[in-house]
DRENKENU-199781 format. One record per atom (N, C-alpha, C): residue number from 1; residue in one letter; atom name; y, z negated, x negated. Coordinates in nm, 3 decimals. Layout:
<rs>
+-----+--------+-------+---------+---------+---------+
! num ! residu ! atome !      c2 !      c3 !      c1 !
+-----+--------+-------+---------+---------+---------+
! NUM !      A !    CA !       Y !       Z !       X !
...
+-----+--------+-------+---------+---------+---------+
</rs>
This chain:
<rs>
+-----+--------+-------+---------+---------+---------+
! num ! residu ! atome !      c2 !      c3 !      c1 !
+-----+--------+-------+---------+---------+---------+
!   1 !      X !     N !  -0.349 !   1.829 !  -5.103 !
!   1 !      X !    CA !  -0.337 !   1.841 !  -4.960 !
!   1 !      X !     C !  -0.384 !   1.980 !  -4.919 !
!   2 !      X !     N !  -0.469 !   1.987 !  -4.816 !
!   2 !      X !    CA !  -0.519 !   2.116 !  -4.770 !
!   2 !      X !     C !  -0.443 !   2.158 !  -4.646 !
!   3 !      X !     N !  -0.414 !   2.286 !  -4.637 !
!   3 !      X !    CA !  -0.349 !   2.337 !  -4.518 !
!   3 !      X !     C !  -0.455 !   2.406 !  -4.433 !
!   4 !      X !     N !  -0.440 !   2.392 !  -4.303 !
!   4 !      X !    CA !  -0.536 !   2.454 !  -4.214 !
!   4 !      X !     C !  -0.470 !   2.568 !  -4.138 !
!   5 !      X !     N !  -0.549 !   2.664 !  -4.101 !
!   5 !      X !    CA !  -0.503 !   2.777 !  -4.023 !
!   5 !      X !     C !  -0.512 !   2.739 !  -3.876 !
!   6 !      X !     N !  -0.398 !   2.735 !  -3.805 !
!   6 !      X !    CA !  -0.399 !   2.694 !  -3.665 !
!   6 !      X !     C !  -0.353 !   2.808 !  -3.577 !
!   7 !      X !     N !  -0.427 !   2.830 !  -3.469 !
!   7 !      X !    CA !  -0.395 !   2.930 !  -3.368 !
!   7 !      X !     C !  -0.361 !   2.855 !  -3.239 !
!   8 !      X !     N !  -0.267 !   2.908 !  -3.163 !
!   8 !      X !    CA !  -0.231 !   2.847 !  -3.035 !
!   8 !      X !     C !  -0.269 !   2.943 !  -2.924 !
!   9 !      X !     N !  -0.343 !   2.891 !  -2.824 !
!   9 !      X !    CA !  -0.383 !   2.972 !  -2.710 !
!   9 !      X !     C !  -0.357 !   2.898 !  -2.581 !
!  10 !      X !     N !  -0.328 !   2.974 !  -2.475 !
!  10 !      X !    CA !  -0.316 !   2.918 !  -2.342 !
!  10 !      X !     C !  -0.456 !   2.877 !  -2.296 !
!  11 !      X !     N !  -0.467 !   2.772 !  -2.219 !
!  11 !      X !    CA !  -0.595 !   2.720 !  -2.173 !
!  11 !      X !     C !  -0.675 !   2.825 !  -2.097 !
!  12 !      X !     N !  -0.609 !   2.904 !  -2.014 !
!  12 !      X !    CA !  -0.678 !   3.008 !  -1.937 !
!  12 !      X !     C !  -0.735 !   3.115 !  -2.030 !
!  13 !      X !     N !  -0.660 !   3.155 !  -2.132 !
!  13 !      X !    CA !  -0.708 !   3.254 !  -2.229 !
!  13 !      X !     C !  -0.829 !   3.200 !  -2.305 !
!  14 !      X !     N !  -0.819 !   3.076 !  -2.347 !
!  14 !      X !    CA !  -0.927 !   3.014 !  -2.424 !
!  14 !      X !     C !  -1.053 !   3.000 !  -2.339 !
!  15 !      X !     N !  -1.037 !   2.967 !  -2.212 !
!  15 !      X !    CA !  -1.152 !   2.950 !  -2.124 !
!  15 !      X !     C !  -1.227 !   3.082 !  -2.108 !
!  16 !      X !     N !  -1.156 !   3.192 !  -2.102 !
!  16 !      X !    CA !  -1.218 !   3.323 !  -2.084 !
!  16 !      X !     C !  -1.297 !   3.367 !  -2.206 !
!  17 !      X !     N !  -1.258 !   3.320 !  -2.323 !
!  17 !      X !    CA !  -1.324 !   3.364 !  -2.446 !
!  17 !      X !     C !  -1.371 !   3.247 !  -2.532 !
!  18 !      X !     N !  -1.409 !   3.136 !  -2.471 !
!  18 !      X !    CA !  -1.443 !   3.015 !  -2.544 !
!  18 !      X !     C !  -1.559 !   3.035 !  -2.643 !
!  19 !      X !     N !  -1.666 !   3.096 !  -2.599 !
!  19 !      X !    CA !  -1.781 !   3.115 !  -2.687 !
!  19 !      X !     C !  -1.744 !   3.196 !  -2.811 !
!  20 !      X !     N !  -1.675 !   3.307 !  -2.791 !
!  20 !      X !    CA !  -1.633 !   3.391 !  -2.903 !
!  20 !      X !     C !  -1.535 !   3.315 !  -2.993 !
!  21 !      X !     N !  -1.446 !   3.243 !  -2.932 !
!  21 !      X !    CA !  -1.345 !   3.166 !  -3.005 !
!  21 !      X !     C !  -1.410 !   3.064 !  -3.098 !
!  22 !      X !     N !  -1.505 !   2.989 !  -3.047 !
!  22 !      X !    CA !  -1.572 !   2.887 !  -3.127 !
!  22 !      X !     C !  -1.651 !   2.949 !  -3.241 !
!  23 !      X !     N !  -1.721 !   3.058 !  -3.216 !
!  23 !      X !    CA !  -1.806 !   3.120 !  -3.318 !
!  23 !      X !     C !  -1.727 !   3.190 !  -3.430 !
!  24 !      X !     N !  -1.607 !   3.231 !  -3.403 !
!  24 !      X !    CA !  -1.531 !   3.300 !  -3.508 !
!  24 !      X !     C !  -1.444 !   3.206 !  -3.593 !
!  25 !      X !     N !  -1.438 !   3.078 !  -3.555 !
!  25 !      X !    CA !  -1.360 !   2.983 !  -3.635 !
!  25 !      X !     C !  -1.425 !   2.959 !  -3.770 !
!  26 !      X !     N !  -1.345 !   2.950 !  -3.872 !
!  26 !      X !    CA !  -1.392 !   2.914 !  -4.005 !
!  26 !      X !     C !  -1.391 !   2.762 !  -4.016 !
!  27 !      X !     N !  -1.474 !   2.705 !  -4.104 !
!  27 !      X !    CA !  -1.473 !   2.559 !  -4.121 !
!  27 !      X !     C !  -1.332 !   2.507 !  -4.152 !
!  28 !      X !     N !  -1.288 !   2.408 !  -4.075 !
!  28 !      X !    CA !  -1.156 !   2.350 !  -4.094 !
!  28 !      X !     C !  -1.045 !   2.419 !  -4.015 !
!  29 !      X !     N !  -1.074 !   2.535 !  -3.959 !
!  29 !      X !    CA !  -0.974 !   2.608 !  -3.881 !
!  29 !      X !     C !  -0.954 !   2.539 !  -3.746 !
!  30 !      X !     N !  -0.831 !   2.544 !  -3.694 !
!  30 !      X !    CA !  -0.797 !   2.475 !  -3.570 !
!  30 !      X !     C !  -0.740 !   2.570 !  -3.467 !
!  31 !      X !     N !  -0.769 !   2.541 !  -3.340 !
!  31 !      X !    CA !  -0.709 !   2.614 !  -3.229 !
!  31 !      X !     C !  -0.645 !   2.511 !  -3.136 !
!  32 !      X !     N !  -0.516 !   2.527 !  -3.110 !
!  32 !      X !    CA !  -0.443 !   2.437 !  -3.021 !
!  32 !      X !     C !  -0.440 !   2.500 !  -2.883 !
!  33 !      X !     N !  -0.490 !   2.427 !  -2.783 !
!  33 !      X !    CA !  -0.492 !   2.476 !  -2.646 !
!  33 !      X !     C !  -0.373 !   2.417 !  -2.572 !
!  34 !      X !     N !  -0.303 !   2.506 !  -2.500 !
!  34 !      X !    CA !  -0.184 !   2.462 !  -2.427 !
!  34 !      X !     C !  -0.197 !   2.494 !  -2.279 !
!  35 !      X !     N !  -0.126 !   2.416 !  -2.198 !
!  35 !      X !    CA !  -0.116 !   2.442 !  -2.055 !
!  35 !      X !     C !   0.028 !   2.414 !  -2.017 !
!  36 !      X !     N !   0.094 !   2.512 !  -1.954 !
!  36 !      X !    CA !   0.236 !   2.502 !  -1.922 !
!  36 !      X !     C !   0.318 !   2.473 !  -2.048 !
!  37 !      X !     N !   0.283 !   2.538 !  -2.157 !
!  37 !      X !    CA !   0.350 !   2.525 !  -2.288 !
!  37 !      X !     C !   0.343 !   2.385 !  -2.346 !
!  38 !      X !     N !   0.250 !   2.304 !  -2.299 !
!  38 !      X !    CA !   0.230 !   2.168 !  -2.352 !
!  38 !      X !     C !   0.091 !   2.161 !  -2.416 !
!  39 !      X !     N !   0.080 !   2.106 !  -2.536 !
!  39 !      X !    CA !  -0.052 !   2.092 !  -2.599 !
!  39 !      X !     C !  -0.141 !   1.998 !  -2.517 !
!  40 !      X !     N !  -0.266 !   2.042 !  -2.491 !
!  40 !      X !    CA !  -0.359 !   1.960 !  -2.414 !
!  40 !      X !     C !  -0.487 !   1.929 !  -2.492 !
!  41 !      X !     N !  -0.523 !   2.013 !  -2.589 !
!  41 !      X !    CA !  -0.646 !   1.990 !  -2.666 !
!  41 !      X !     C !  -0.641 !   2.069 !  -2.796 !
!  42 !      X !     N !  -0.727 !   2.027 !  -2.887 !
!  42 !      X !    CA !  -0.738 !   2.096 !  -3.015 !
!  42 !      X !     C !  -0.886 !   2.114 !  -3.045 !
!  43 !      X !     N !  -0.923 !   2.235 !  -3.083 !
!  43 !      X !    CA !  -1.061 !   2.265 !  -3.124 !
!  43 !      X !     C !  -1.058 !   2.279 !  -3.276 !
!  44 !      X !     N !  -1.145 !   2.204 !  -3.344 !
!  44 !      X !    CA !  -1.152 !   2.210 !  -3.490 !
!  44 !      X !     C !  -1.296 !   2.239 !  -3.529 !
!  45 !      X !     N !  -1.316 !   2.340 !  -3.609 !
!  45 !      X !    CA !  -1.451 !   2.372 !  -3.658 !
!  45 !      X !     C !  -1.484 !   2.275 !  -3.769 !
!  46 !      X !     N !  -1.594 !   2.203 !  -3.753 !
!  46 !      X !    CA !  -1.636 !   2.106 !  -3.853 !
!  46 !      X !     C !  -1.695 !   2.171 !  -3.977 !
!  47 !      X !     N !  -1.704 !   2.092 !  -4.082 !
!  47 !      X !    CA !  -1.765 !   2.139 !  -4.206 !
!  47 !      X !     C !  -1.917 !   2.137 !  -4.189 !
!  48 !      X !     N !  -1.986 !   2.236 !  -4.243 !
!  48 !      X !    CA !  -2.132 !   2.235 !  -4.233 !
!  48 !      X !     C !  -2.190 !   2.115 !  -4.307 !
!  49 !      X !     N !  -2.292 !   2.057 !  -4.248 !
!  49 !      X !    CA !  -2.357 !   1.941 !  -4.306 !
!  49 !      X !     C !  -2.483 !   1.987 !  -4.379 !
!  50 !      X !     N !  -2.494 !   1.945 !  -4.504 !
!  50 !      X !    CA !  -2.614 !   1.979 !  -4.580 !
!  50 !      X !     C !  -2.733 !   1.904 !  -4.525 !
!  51 !      X !     N !  -2.841 !   1.976 !  -4.502 !
!  51 !      X !    CA !  -2.962 !   1.914 !  -4.449 !
!  51 !      X !     C !  -3.043 !   1.859 !  -4.565 !
!  52 !      X !     N !  -3.022 !   1.734 !  -4.596 !
!  52 !      X !    CA !  -3.095 !   1.672 !  -4.706 !
!  52 !      X !     C !  -3.168 !   1.548 !  -4.660 !
!  53 !      X !     N !  -3.280 !   1.524 !  -4.718 !
!  53 !      X !    CA !  -3.357 !   1.404 !  -4.686 !
!  53 !      X !     C !  -3.311 !   1.290 !  -4.774 !
!  54 !      X !     N !  -3.307 !   1.172 !  -4.719 !
!  54 !      X !    CA !  -3.272 !   1.056 !  -4.800 !
!  54 !      X !     C !  -3.393 !   1.007 !  -4.878 !
!  55 !      X !     N !  -3.511 !   1.049 !  -4.836 !
!  55 !      X !    CA !  -3.634 !   1.010 !  -4.905 !
!  55 !      X !     C !  -3.706 !   1.134 !  -4.955 !
!  56 !      X !     N !  -3.766 !   1.125 !  -5.072 !
!  56 !      X !    CA !  -3.843 !   1.241 !  -5.119 !
!  56 !      X !     C !  -3.970 !   1.256 !  -5.036 !
!  57 !      X !     N !  -4.020 !   1.377 !  -5.031 !
!  57 !      X !    CA !  -4.140 !   1.405 !  -4.955 !
!  57 !      X !     C !  -4.265 !   1.351 !  -5.024 !
!  58 !      X !     N !  -4.377 !   1.343 !  -4.951 !
!  58 !      X !    CA !  -4.501 !   1.295 !  -5.010 !
!  58 !      X !     C !  -4.551 !   1.390 !  -5.117 !
!  59 !      X !     N !  -4.611 !   1.331 !  -5.219 !
!  59 !      X !    CA !  -4.669 !   1.411 !  -5.326 !
!  59 !      X !     C !  -4.570 !   1.458 !  -5.430 !
!  60 !      X !     N !  -4.450 !   1.405 !  -5.428 !
!  60 !      X !    CA !  -4.347 !   1.451 !  -5.521 !
!  60 !      X !     C !  -4.384 !   1.422 !  -5.666 !
!  61 !      X !     N !  -4.452 !   1.310 !  -5.690 !
!  61 !      X !    CA !  -4.488 !   1.272 !  -5.827 !
!  61 !      X !     C !  -4.632 !   1.305 !  -5.861 !
!  62 !      X !     N !  -4.694 !   1.391 !  -5.783 !
!  62 !      X !    CA !  -4.833 !   1.427 !  -5.806 !
!  62 !      X !     C !  -4.850 !   1.482 !  -5.948 !
!  63 !      X !     N !  -4.947 !   1.426 !  -6.021 !
!  63 !      X !    CA !  -4.977 !   1.471 !  -6.156 !
!  63 !      X !     C !  -4.898 !   1.400 !  -6.264 !
!  64 !      X !     N !  -4.805 !   1.313 !  -6.229 !
!  64 !      X !    CA !  -4.724 !   1.245 !  -6.329 !
!  64 !      X !     C !  -4.793 !   1.121 !  -6.386 !
!  65 !      X !     N !  -4.886 !   1.062 !  -6.312 !
!  65 !      X !    CA !  -4.960 !   0.946 !  -6.364 !
!  65 !      X !     C !  -5.076 !   1.001 !  -6.446 !
!  66 !      X !     N !  -5.070 !   0.977 !  -6.576 !
!  66 !      X !    CA !  -5.172 !   1.035 !  -6.663 !
!  66 !      X !     C !  -5.274 !   0.933 !  -6.712 !
!  67 !      X !     N !  -5.245 !   0.803 !  -6.697 !
!  67 !      X !    CA !  -5.339 !   0.700 !  -6.741 !
!  67 !      X !     C !  -5.341 !   0.588 !  -6.640 !
!  68 !      X !     N !  -5.463 !   0.543 !  -6.607 !
!  68 !      X !    CA !  -5.478 !   0.429 !  -6.518 !
!  68 !      X !     C !  -5.592 !   0.344 !  -6.575 !
!  69 !      X !     N !  -5.566 !   0.217 !  -6.597 !
!  69 !      X !    CA !  -5.667 !   0.127 !  -6.654 !
!  69 !      X !     C !  -5.788 !   0.119 !  -6.561 !
!  70 !      X !     N !  -5.905 !   0.101 !  -6.621 !
!  70 !      X !    CA !  -6.029 !   0.094 !  -6.543 !
!  70 !      X !     C !  -6.029 !  -0.026 !  -6.447 !
!  71 !      X !     N !  -5.958 !  -0.133 !  -6.483 !
!  71 !      X !    CA !  -5.957 !  -0.252 !  -6.398 !
!  71 !      X !     C !  -5.824 !  -0.270 !  -6.322 !
!  72 !      X !     N !  -5.758 !  -0.161 !  -6.290 !
!  72 !      X !    CA !  -5.627 !  -0.171 !  -6.225 !
!  72 !      X !     C !  -5.634 !  -0.240 !  -6.089 !
!  73 !      X !     N !  -5.749 !  -0.233 !  -6.022 !
!  73 !      X !    CA !  -5.760 !  -0.296 !  -5.890 !
!  73 !      X !     C !  -5.840 !  -0.427 !  -5.893 !
!  74 !      X !     N !  -5.864 !  -0.480 !  -6.013 !
!  74 !      X !    CA !  -5.936 !  -0.607 !  -6.026 !
!  74 !      X !     C !  -5.845 !  -0.722 !  -5.980 !
!  75 !      X !     N !  -5.901 !  -0.828 !  -5.920 !
!  75 !      X !    CA !  -5.819 !  -0.942 !  -5.875 !
!  75 !      X !     C !  -5.745 !  -1.008 !  -5.993 !
!  76 !      X !     N !  -5.628 !  -1.054 !  -5.968 !
!  76 !      X !    CA !  -5.549 !  -1.122 !  -6.070 !
!  76 !      X !     C !  -5.597 !  -1.265 !  -6.086 !
!  77 !      X !     N !  -5.584 !  -1.320 !  -6.207 !
!  77 !      X !    CA !  -5.626 !  -1.457 !  -6.235 !
!  77 !      X !     C !  -5.552 !  -1.555 !  -6.143 !
!  78 !      X !     N !  -5.427 !  -1.532 !  -6.117 !
!  78 !      X !    CA !  -5.347 !  -1.622 !  -6.033 !
!  78 !      X !     C !  -5.395 !  -1.624 !  -5.888 !
!  79 !      X !     N !  -5.467 !  -1.525 !  -5.846 !
!  79 !      X !    CA !  -5.509 !  -1.515 !  -5.707 !
!  79 !      X !     C !  -5.655 !  -1.557 !  -5.684 !
!  80 !      X !     N !  -5.727 !  -1.595 !  -5.789 !
!  80 !      X !    CA !  -5.868 !  -1.627 !  -5.776 !
!  80 !      X !     C !  -5.893 !  -1.736 !  -5.672 !
!  81 !      X !     N !  -5.808 !  -1.840 !  -5.669 !
!  81 !      X !    CA !  -5.829 !  -1.948 !  -5.574 !
!  81 !      X !     C !  -5.817 !  -1.902 !  -5.429 !
!  82 !      X !     N !  -5.738 !  -1.798 !  -5.404 !
!  82 !      X !    CA !  -5.723 !  -1.746 !  -5.268 !
!  82 !      X !     C !  -5.836 !  -1.650 !  -5.229 !
!  83 !      X !     N !  -5.908 !  -1.602 !  -5.328 !
!  83 !      X !    CA !  -6.014 !  -1.505 !  -5.304 !
!  83 !      X !     C !  -6.148 !  -1.571 !  -5.273 !
!  84 !      X !     N !  -6.159 !  -1.702 !  -5.296 !
!  84 !      X !    CA !  -6.286 !  -1.772 !  -5.277 !
!  84 !      X !     C !  -6.309 !  -1.812 !  -5.135 !
+-----+--------+-------+---------+---------+---------+
</rs>
């Protein structure tokens, strides 16, 4: 179980320093906003998302094919009837 660091601020205080407040939060840190001593909102800094591609980029396997048969693009015997 992880514990989070939570700060409580009045809504007026938070509004005055919102930009600074958001930028100084650590990932997972929380700020509880109150109005008239009642909780009204919670700001939670999200975890950074790794920027990864689901697909490899073009040319990733360049140079790995070392042999290609001379007739690799010749029509297949099974397809001859469709080629006529």
